[in-house]
C-alpha positions in Angstrom: -37.8 -36.1 113.1 -35.8 -36.2 109.9 -38.7 -36.3 107.2 -39.6 -32.4 108.7 -35.9 -31.4 107.4 -36.3 -33.1 104.9 -39.0 -31.5 103.8 -38.3 -27.9 104.6 -34.7 -28.2 103.6 -36.2 -28.7 100.0 -38.4 -26.0 100.4 -35.8 -23.6 102.0 -33.8 -24.6 99.3 -35.9 -24.1 95.8 -35.8 -20.8 94.1 -38.5 -17.8 93.7 -38.0 -16.7 90.5 -40.9 -14.6 91.1 -39.5 -12.5 94.1 -36.0 -12.0 92.2 -38.1 -11.3 89.0 -39.9 -8.4 90.3 -36.5 -7.0 92.2 -35.6 -7.6 88.9 -38.0 -5.3 87.5 -37.2 -2.1 89.2 -33.7 -2.2 88.0 -36.0 -1.9 84.5 -37.8 -0.4 85.9 -36.4 2.8 87.6 -33.6 2.5 84.1 -36.3 2.7 81.6 -38.5 5.2 83.5 -35.0 7.7 83.4 -33.9 7.0 80.0 -37.2 8.0 78.3 -38.5 10.5 80.6 -41.5 9.3 81.3 -43.1 8.0 84.8 -46.0 6.1 83.2 -45.2 2.7 82.4 -46.8 2.7 79.8 -45.7 5.5 77.7 -42.1 5.3 78.7 -42.4 1.6 77.1 -43.9 2.7 73.9 -40.3 5.1 74.2 -38.1 2.0 74.8 -39.9 0.4 72.0 -38.2 2.7 69.6 -34.4 2.2 70.7 -33.3 0.2 68.5 -29.5 0.3 69.1 -28.9 -2.5 71.2 -31.5 -5.0 69.4 -29.7 -4.1 66.3 -26.1 -5.5 67.6 -28.9 -8.4 69.1 -29.1 -9.3 65.9 -26.3 -9.2 64.3 -25.3 -11.6 66.8 -22.5 -8.8 68.6 -24.3 -8.5 72.1 -26.9 -10.4 74.6 -26.7 -14.5 72.9 -27.6 -15.6 75.8 -31.4 -14.8 75.2 -31.2 -15.7 72.0 -32.7 -19.3 73.0 -34.5 -18.0 76.4 -36.2 -14.5 73.7 -37.0 -17.9 71.1 -38.6 -20.1 73.8 -41.0 -16.3 74.6 -42.1 -15.2 71.7 -41.9 -17.7 68.7 -39.1 -14.8 67.0 -35.5 -14.2 68.9 -35.7 -11.1 66.7 -39.2 -9.6 66.9 -37.6 -7.7 70.9 -40.5 -5.5 70.5 -42.7 -8.0 71.9 -40.1 -9.3 74.4 -40.3 -5.8 76.6 -43.7 -6.8 76.4 -44.0 -9.6 78.3 -41.0 -8.7 80.3 -44.1 -6.2 80.7 -46.9 -8.4 81.6 -45.1 -10.2 83.6 -45.2 -7.8 85.9 -47.6 -6.7 85.7 -49.7 -10.2 86.6 -47.3 -10.9 89.0 -47.8 -7.1 91.1 -52.0 -7.6 90.1 -51.9 -11.3 91.7 -52.9 -13.8 88.3 -53.3 -16.6 89.0 -53.3 -18.3 86.3 -49.4 -17.2 85.3 -46.8 -20.6 84.9 -43.7 -21.0 87.8 -42.2 -21.9 84.3 -43.5 -18.4 82.3 -41.4 -16.5 85.3 -38.8 -18.7 85.2 -38.6 -17.4 81.4 -39.4 -13.9 82.6 -36.5 -13.8 85.0 -34.2 -15.3 82.5 -34.2 -13.3 79.8 -34.2 -9.7 81.8 -30.5 -10.4 83.5 -29.1 -11.3 80.1 -30.7 -8.1 79.6 -29.7 -5.9 82.5 -26.6 -7.4 82.8 -25.1 -5.9 79.3 -27.7 -2.2 79.8 -25.9 -2.1 83.2 -22.2 -3.1 82.3 -22.4 -0.2 80.5 -23.2 2.2 82.9 -20.7 0.8 84.8 -18.3 2.3 81.6 -20.0 5.5 81.5 -18.4 7.9 82.8 -20.1 8.5 86.4 -20.5 11.5 88.6 -17.5 9.9 91.0 -14.9 9.7 87.5 -16.2 13.3 87.7 -15.3 14.0 91.3 -12.1 12.2 91.2 -11.0 14.2 88.0 -11.5 16.5 90.3 -9.4 16.4 93.3 -6.4 15.0 90.6 -6.0 18.1 88.5 -6.6 19.8 92.1 -3.4 17.9 93.3 -1.4 19.0 89.5 -2.0 22.5 89.3 -2.5 23.2 93.7 0.3 21.4 95.2 2.1 21.5 92.2 3.0 18.3 91.5 4.4 17.6 88.3 3.3 12.9 88.8 2.9 10.4 86.0 1.4 8.4 88.1 -1.0 11.1 89.2 -1.4 11.8 84.5 -2.3 8.3 83.5 -5.2 8.4 85.7 -5.9 11.7 84.7 -5.5 10.9 81.0 -8.0 7.5 81.4 -10.3 10.1 82.8 -10.2 12.3 79.7 -10.4 9.1 77.5 -13.1 7.3 79.6 -14.4 10.8 79.5 -14.4 11.3 75.8 -15.2 7.7 74.6 -17.9 6.9 77.6 -21.6 7.0 76.4 -24.4 9.3 78.4 -25.4 7.1 81.6 -28.9 6.7 80.2 -28.3 5.7 76.2 -26.5 3.2 76.5 -28.7 0.8 74.3 -28.3 3.4 72.4 -24.1 2.9 71.6 -23.0 0.5 69.0 -21.0 -2.0 69.4 -18.2 -2.3 67.1 -17.6 -5.6 66.1 -14.2 -8.2 67.2 -13.7 -8.4 63.2 -12.8 -5.0 63.0 
């Protein structure tokens, strides 16, 4: 009886990287399709591989530094980011189509590396000016105009939203925005 409990709970505690990777890839897939404007994976990935700004910053050591170790393990060359994108797609295809030769370590590497990339993309997207920000700005503008309020707090929020609007990249072009070095 205790032996069954040990085995059962041990098995339940194992991380299923295949499942996690597919979930993560769905996020990546939705992002790159919208970003590239293509509904076809191969075409979208071809276009994505031409979008180099985030990768230039990566090569210069400004972003995605945690990715380097996984990248080198996957491609053997931390500067070959286009091959890394291809790897993510290949792992997705092998998982989706049930390839038996795919090793758990490969899936884990794909998951860990894509997760680092997508964390940066999502972080940047959250800094973009969103529809929710626009609605909030409209509501504040109305409150200030219609209500005739001279509310310092509302003015501050309005100014912050204007600043965010002016400085934020397009939601779907966050990978094409240079990171300003902290040294400058």
